[in-house]
C-alpha positions as CSV (number, residue, x, y, z in Angstrom):
1,X,81.2,155.5,93.1
2,X,84.4,157.3,93.6
3,X,87.5,156.8,91.4
4,X,89.4,155.3,94.4
5,X,86.6,152.8,94.9
6,X,86.6,151.8,91.3
7,X,90.4,151.4,91.3
8,X,90.2,149.2,94.4
9,X,87.5,147.0,92.9
10,X,89.5,146.7,89.7
11,X,92.6,145.7,91.6
12,X,90.6,143.1,93.6
13,X,89.2,141.7,90.4
14,X,92.6,141.3,88.8
15,X,94.0,139.7,91.9
16,X,91.1,137.2,92.0
17,X,91.6,136.4,88.3
18,X,95.3,135.7,88.8
19,X,94.5,133.3,91.7
20,X,91.9,131.5,89.6
21,X,94.0,131.4,86.4
22,X,97.7,131.8,87.4
23,X,100.1,133.1,84.8
24,X,102.0,130.5,82.8
25,X,105.7,130.8,83.1
26,X,107.7,130.7,79.9
27,X,111.3,131.3,80.9
28,X,114.0,131.3,78.1
29,X,116.6,128.6,78.0
30,X,120.3,129.1,77.2
31,X,122.8,127.0,75.3
32,X,126.4,127.9,75.1
33,X,128.3,126.4,72.1
34,X,132.1,126.4,72.4
35,X,134.5,126.3,69.4
36,X,138.3,125.6,69.8
37,X,140.9,127.8,68.1
38,X,140.6,127.8,64.3
39,X,142.7,129.4,61.5
40,X,141.3,132.5,59.9
41,X,140.9,130.8,56.5
42,X,138.4,128.3,58.0
43,X,134.7,128.9,58.2
44,X,132.7,127.5,61.0
45,X,128.9,128.0,61.3
46,X,126.1,126.9,63.6
47,X,122.5,126.0,62.9
48,X,119.7,125.4,65.4
49,X,116.8,123.3,64.2
50,X,117.8,124.2,60.6
51,X,118.0,128.0,61.3
52,X,121.3,129.8,60.7
53,X,122.7,130.9,64.0
54,X,125.9,132.6,62.7
55,X,129.6,131.9,62.7
56,X,132.4,131.7,65.2
57,X,134.9,134.3,63.8
58,X,137.0,136.1,66.5
59,X,140.0,138.3,66.6
60,X,143.4,136.8,65.8
61,X,145.0,135.2,68.9
62,X,148.4,134.4,67.3
63,X,150.4,134.2,64.1
64,X,152.2,131.0,63.2
65,X,155.1,131.1,60.8
66,X,155.7,128.3,58.3
67,X,158.1,125.7,59.5
68,X,159.2,124.8,56.0
69,X,162.8,126.1,56.4
70,X,163.2,124.3,59.7
71,X,161.9,121.1,58.2
72,X,164.3,121.4,55.2
73,X,167.3,121.7,57.6
74,X,166.2,118.7,59.7
75,X,165.6,116.5,56.6
76,X,169.2,117.2,55.3
77,X,170.5,115.7,58.6
78,X,167.8,113.1,59.0
79,X,166.3,112.3,55.6
80,X,164.2,109.5,57.0
81,X,162.2,111.8,59.3
82,X,158.5,112.3,58.6
83,X,157.8,115.9,59.6
84,X,154.7,117.7,58.3
85,X,155.2,121.2,56.8
86,X,152.9,123.7,58.4
87,X,152.0,126.7,56.3
88,X,151.9,130.3,57.6
89,X,148.5,131.1,59.3
90,X,146.7,133.3,61.7
91,X,144.9,131.5,64.6
92,X,141.6,132.9,66.1
93,X,140.7,132.8,69.7
94,X,138.5,129.9,71.1
95,X,134.9,131.1,70.8
96,X,131.6,130.7,72.5
97,X,128.1,131.5,71.0
98,X,125.2,132.1,73.4
99,X,121.9,130.7,72.1
100,X,118.7,132.0,73.7
101,X,115.8,129.6,73.1
102,X,112.1,130.2,73.6
103,X,110.9,126.7,72.7
104,X,111.3,123.3,74.5
105,X,111.8,119.7,73.5
106,X,114.4,118.1,71.2
107,X,116.6,120.7,69.5
108,X,119.1,119.9,66.8
109,X,122.5,121.7,66.8
110,X,124.7,121.4,63.8
111,X,128.3,122.8,63.5
112,X,129.7,122.8,59.9
113,X,133.4,123.6,59.3
114,X,135.3,124.0,56.0
115,X,138.8,125.1,55.1
116,X,142.2,123.7,54.0
117,X,144.4,121.2,55.8
118,X,147.4,123.2,57.3
119,X,149.9,120.7,56.0
120,X,148.6,119.4,52.7
121,X,146.5,122.3,51.7
122,X,143.7,119.9,50.7
123,X,140.2,121.2,51.3
124,X,138.2,119.7,54.1
125,X,134.7,119.9,55.4
126,X,133.0,118.4,58.4
127,X,129.5,118.3,59.9
128,X,129.0,117.7,63.6
129,X,125.6,117.5,65.3
130,X,123.9,116.7,68.5
131,X,120.3,116.9,69.9
132,X,119.5,118.4,73.3
133,X,116.2,117.9,75.0
134,X,115.6,121.5,76.1
135,X,113.7,122.2,79.3
136,X,112.1,125.5,80.2
137,X,114.7,127.8,81.8
138,X,117.5,125.3,81.5
139,X,121.2,126.2,80.9
140,X,123.3,123.9,78.7
141,X,126.9,123.7,77.5
142,X,128.0,122.1,74.2
143,X,131.5,121.9,72.7
144,X,133.5,120.4,69.8
145,X,135.4,117.5,71.5
146,X,138.1,115.1,70.4
147,X,136.9,111.6,70.9
148,X,138.9,109.4,73.4
149,X,141.0,112.4,74.5
150,X,140.8,114.8,77.4
151,X,138.0,117.3,76.7
152,X,140.1,120.4,77.3
153,X,143.1,119.5,75.0
154,X,141.7,121.6,72.1
155,X,141.4,124.6,74.4
156,X,144.5,124.3,76.6
157,X,147.5,126.3,75.2
158,X,149.7,124.4,77.8
159,X,148.9,120.9,76.6
160,X,151.3,118.3,77.8
161,X,153.7,116.1,75.7
162,X,151.4,113.2,76.6
163,X,148.5,115.1,75.0
164,X,150.5,115.8,71.9
165,X,151.4,112.1,71.5
166,X,147.8,111.1,71.9
167,X,146.7,113.6,69.2
168,X,149.5,112.3,66.8
169,X,148.5,108.7,67.5
170,X,144.8,109.6,66.7
171,X,145.9,111.2,63.5
172,X,148.1,108.3,62.5
173,X,145.2,105.9,63.0
174,X,143.0,108.0,60.7
175,X,145.4,108.3,57.8
176,X,146.8,111.6,59.0
177,X,143.4,113.2,58.9
178,X,142.0,115.3,61.7
179,X,141.2,113.3,64.8
180,X,137.6,112.2,65.3
181,X,135.7,115.3,66.4
182,X,132.3,115.3,68.0
183,X,129.8,117.9,69.2
184,X,129.1,116.9,72.8
185,X,127.2,118.1,75.8
186,X,129.7,119.4,78.5
187,X,129.3,119.2,82.2
188,X,128.3,122.4,84.1
189,X,131.7,122.5,85.7
190,X,133.6,122.5,82.3
191,X,131.1,124.9,80.7
192,X,131.5,127.5,83.5
193,X,135.3,127.1,83.5
194,X,135.5,127.9,79.8
195,X,133.1,130.9,80.1
196,X,135.5,132.3,82.7
197,X,138.6,131.7,80.5
198,X,139.9,135.0,79.3
199,X,140.9,133.5,75.9
200,X,137.3,132.4,75.2
201,X,135.7,135.1,73.0
202,X,132.0,135.5,72.8
203,X,130.7,135.9,69.3
204,X,127.3,137.3,68.2
205,X,124.5,135.5,70.0
206,X,121.6,133.7,68.5
207,X,118.1,134.5,69.8
208,X,115.3,132.2,68.7
209,X,112.3,133.9,67.1
């Protein structure tokens, strides 16, 4: 039997095997987790099913000077005004973390944030979580959202006066604490829009083992 004949028989055998026992597809799934702008003194991390998936640190987007002197001047003229004093800080870019998953089914995502309140300096910590039912080869978008407000307020640098009033009202209703934040699934339209935003910085991705 010649080498060519053997090769042809082997090829035919492999083809027949693949027809009888087709290969099982196991495509990876992708989840994009979006984080709004945070100050550099805050720490924000992600875990996927209890596994550390890294943080959301980016370059500095802008520097904000303290408004303490301006507040002092305003209070001299209007002592009854209630104006929060914002301390000097550096603000990071909005971030997105790409998570590549190899498993399917319910998957728990937890975002934990800690830092200091920009006005009071008091320490804060928060834990936001959501569970996605991951399907083979699926693409998902998740973001930190402000309940009852437009989903893009936290990302939009040109937020309207109406948005600002809504945020202030939300804070007043919660004893001047941060508004009610949630980790929510985003629509494909919003997710793709944020991925295209030049301000959204991609941080180190997480790949499931």
